[in-house]
N, C-alpha and C positions, 0 to 999 in steps of 0.2 A: 309629446304633447307639452305645450307650455302654458303657463297660467297668465292671463291678461289681468294682472293686478295693478300695474303701474299707473295707468291712466286715471282710473277713479281715485286711487290713493293720492296721486299727484294733485288732482283738482281739489280734493278735500284739503290736502296739506297746504296748498297755496292759499285756499280760501281762509283757513284757520290762521295762517300767518298774517294775511291782510287784516282780518278782524282783530287779531291780537295787537297789531301795530296801532290800529285805531283806538282800541280801548286802553292800551298802555300809555298813549299820549294824552289821555283824558285829564290828568292833573294840570296840563298846560292850558286847557280851554274850558274845563268844567269847574263849577263851584263845589264847595265842601258838601253841601246837601246832595248835589248830583252824584258826586263820587260815592257817597254812602248808599244812595239808591242803586247805582250800578253795581257796587260791591255786593249789596244784598241780593240783587238779581242773580249775580254769578254764583253766590252760595246756594240759592234755591235751585238754580240750573244744575249745579254739580250733584246735589242731593237727589234731584229728580232723575238724572241720568243713571245714578247708582241704583236707585230703587227700581228703575225700569230694567236694569240688568237682572236684579233679583226676581222680580215678579214677571216681567215680560219675557225673559229668556230662560232663567233657571227654574221658574215655576214656584218660587218661594214668596208667598204673599205675607210679608212681614208687616206688622203694625207696631214694631218695637225699635225702629231705627233711631228713635230719640235716645236710646241707651248709649249708642256709640257717639252721637253728637255731644251729649252731656259728659260722657266719660272723657272724650278728647278735650273738652273745655276745662274740666277739672284737672286733668293731667298737666295742662299748660300752667295753671295756677300753682299746682303742687311743685312742678319743676322750677318755676320762677321763685316762689316764696320759700320753699323748704330746701330746695337743692341749689339755689343761687344761680340758676341758669339764665342766660339771655332769653327773652321771650321767643326770639326766632329760632334758637337752638332747641327750645322745649317743644316746638311743633312736631319734629320727628318722634319725640317721646310719645306724643298723643297718638300718632299714627300706629306706632308699635303697640300701645296699650289697646287701641281699638281692635287691631288684628288679633292680639292674644285673647281678648275677650270673645271675639267671634269664633276663634278656634276652640275655646272652652264651651261656648254655648251650642255650637253646631251639632256635636254628637248627641247632645241631650234633646235638642229641639227637633232634629231630623227623625226622631222616633215617632213624631206626631205628623199627621197629615191634614191637609185642607184647613178647615176652620180651627181645628185644635192646634195646628202649628201657629196660626195667626194669634190665637189667644195666648199661646206659650211665649211668643216673642214679646207680647205686651206685658205679661206677668214678669218676665225676665227684666224688662226695662223698669217696671215699677219697683222691683226688688233692689236694683242698683240705685234708683232714686232714693229709696228709703234708707239704704246704707249710708249714702253720702249726707242725707239730711240728719243723720244721727251722730255724725262725727263732729265734736265740738271744735277741734283744731281747724276744721275747714269751714267754720262759721255756722255749722248745723243748718237750720232752716233759713237763717238770715243771709247766708252766703258770705262772700268776701270780695275785696277789690284788689287790683294789682297795685303794688307800691309805686310811689312816684318815681323813685330811682330806676325801677325796672322799666317803666313806661318811657323815661327819657333815654334809656339804653337803646331803644329802637331807632330813634333819630333825635337830633338836637332840637328841632322845631316842631310845633304842632302840625304844621302843614306837611313837614317831612314824614311824621309818623302816620298821618292820614294817607299819604301817598304810598308808603311801604305796605300798610295793611291792605289798601286797595289793590295794589299789584299782586299781593298774595292771593286775594279772592279771585282776581281775574285769572291768575295762573291755575288755581284749582278749578274754576269754572270751565275754561277752555281746555285745560289739560285733561279734565275728566271726559269731555266730549271726544278728544283725540284718542285717549286711552281706550274708551269703549269702542270707538270705530276700529282701531287697530286690533283690539281683542276679538271682535266679531269676525273680522276678516282673516284672522290667524287660524291655524289648525285647531287649537283648543276652542276657538270660537265656533267651529263647525259643530262641536258637541252642544253648545248653547243654542245654536240655530235649530239643531235637531230636537232639542228639548222643547223649544218654543213651539215647533210645529206639531210634535207628537212625542211625548215622553215615553210612552209604551213602545212605539216603533223604534225610537232612539236606542232604548235598552236592548231591543231584539237584534240590532245590527252591531252591537258591541260597545256602545257608549257607556262608560262608567258613570252612571247618573249620580251616585253618591259623591264620587270624587269631584265631578264637575260642579255640583252644587256646593260642596264644601269649600273649594278654593274661591268660588265666586262670592260666597258669603263672607269669607275671611277678608278677601280683597276689598269688598264693599265696606265692611266694618272698619278696616284700617283707614281707608280714604275718608269715611264719615267722621272718624275721630280727628283726622287732620283738619277737615273743614270746620268741625266744631271748635277746635283750638283757635282758628283764625277768626271765627265769628265772635268768640268771647274776648279775643284780643282786641277787636274793634270796640266791643262794649265796655271793656276795662273792669267789668264786674260780673260775678256769676252767683247763682243761687240754684238750689235743686228745682225750684218751680220753673225757672227760665231754661235751665240746662236740659231738663228731661221733659220738656213740654210736648205732650202728645199732639196737640193741635198744630204747633209751629213746625215741628220737625218730621211729622209723619202724616197727619190728616191732610194738611195743605199739599204735601208732596204727592200723596195718592191722588188728590184732585187734579193736580197738574198733569200727572202721567195718564190718568184715565181719560181726561178730556182731550189731551193732546194726541194720544195714541199709544197704548201699551204694546210693548213688543217691537217698537220702532224708535230708533234713536232720534229721529226728527220730532217724534211726539213730545219728548221732554222739552225740546226747544220751543215748539209752538205752544205747548201748555204753559210754560213759564212766562212767555210773552203775554198770553191771554190773561193769566192770573194777575200779573202786575198791572196790566191795562185796567182790568175790572177793579182791582184794589184801589188804584189811584183815582179812578173816576168816582168810586162809591165810598171813599174813605170818610166822608163827612156824614154818612147816613147810618152809622152805627150798625145795628143788627141786620139791616137791609142788605148790607154787604154780603153776609154769610148766606142769606136766603137766595140772593141772586146767583151766588156761586153754585148752590145746590140745584137751582132751576137750570142753570147752564149745563151742569153735569148730566142731569136727567134728559134734557133735550138732545144733548150730544149722543148719549147712549141710545136714544130712540132713533136717531138718524143713522148712526154708525157705531156698532159695538166695538169697533177697533179705533174709536176716537176720530178727531178731526182729520189728522194726517192720514189715518188708515182709510177714511172715506175718500180723501183727495187722491191718495195713491191708487186706490181701486178704480176710481173714475177716470183719472188722467194718466196714470202710470208714472207719475213724477217720483223722483228719488234724489233728495239733496245729499244724503249720505249713503250711497249704494254699498250694501254689504254682501251682495251676492258675488260669488267667485265664478268667473267665466273662463272657459278654456277654448283654445282653437288648435 
């Protein structure tokens, strides 16, 4: 028996290459504001895909992902200011820091279940935020900025620096989608698919639930740290309030995944697009913006508990990122 994996993977791979080429060329045809908007879109897309892996597949309903985003951002600044690293070299340091933190948290948090796990992740994130806000050398609550020399080390011109950071965000955004697709279609991905469908049944057929969740949590933590580093490299300034923002890095991400379709890779993409469309349309209406987001989430859940893409998939059978493995 052979596995028919090549055709779906090839289609998705070619599609991602075409999309990557289009977005990579944006500095040639888009303005600075457009580049920042697209870069922000990519950062939210990456975080949404990662949270979807946690909640939608591994069954880990975390509300503390801001811990890794903020930690990654601070590790970038620590690497640049105190270790003298080039900002681009400091990004891998942020990834490692996020992964290490995830490996430390996981054995403790995995003792908790359901709502207790969710609360535990939030407490862990708040603890890290308090620690960083109490360190004077890191600017305490006021935060700190990247030195001018370090910023110039990225590229000679401002446009060059904007382009480099933009390309990093695009790489993280599309790279995360590609990574998640490859992971779900791999042998370890079968464990995550089984966990998504029925954790109890997965355990009964030999899936090591703890191990699958542990490595998913660590991988997501590391990737979130890297994304956080690039986000604050673009901002050039960091503070505990912005780095460990529950609303920006977790609440919005949960909204994106839930409304798009939890447990489906396409859901993160659809949800991110919808979120940015609503945000840009309602940006001038203040608190109305959040109210509309809440109403949209409620209506979506009433229509389809599996989100917009879940409803579309169920009705029409469409699949942009087919993750099922077929044999012939």
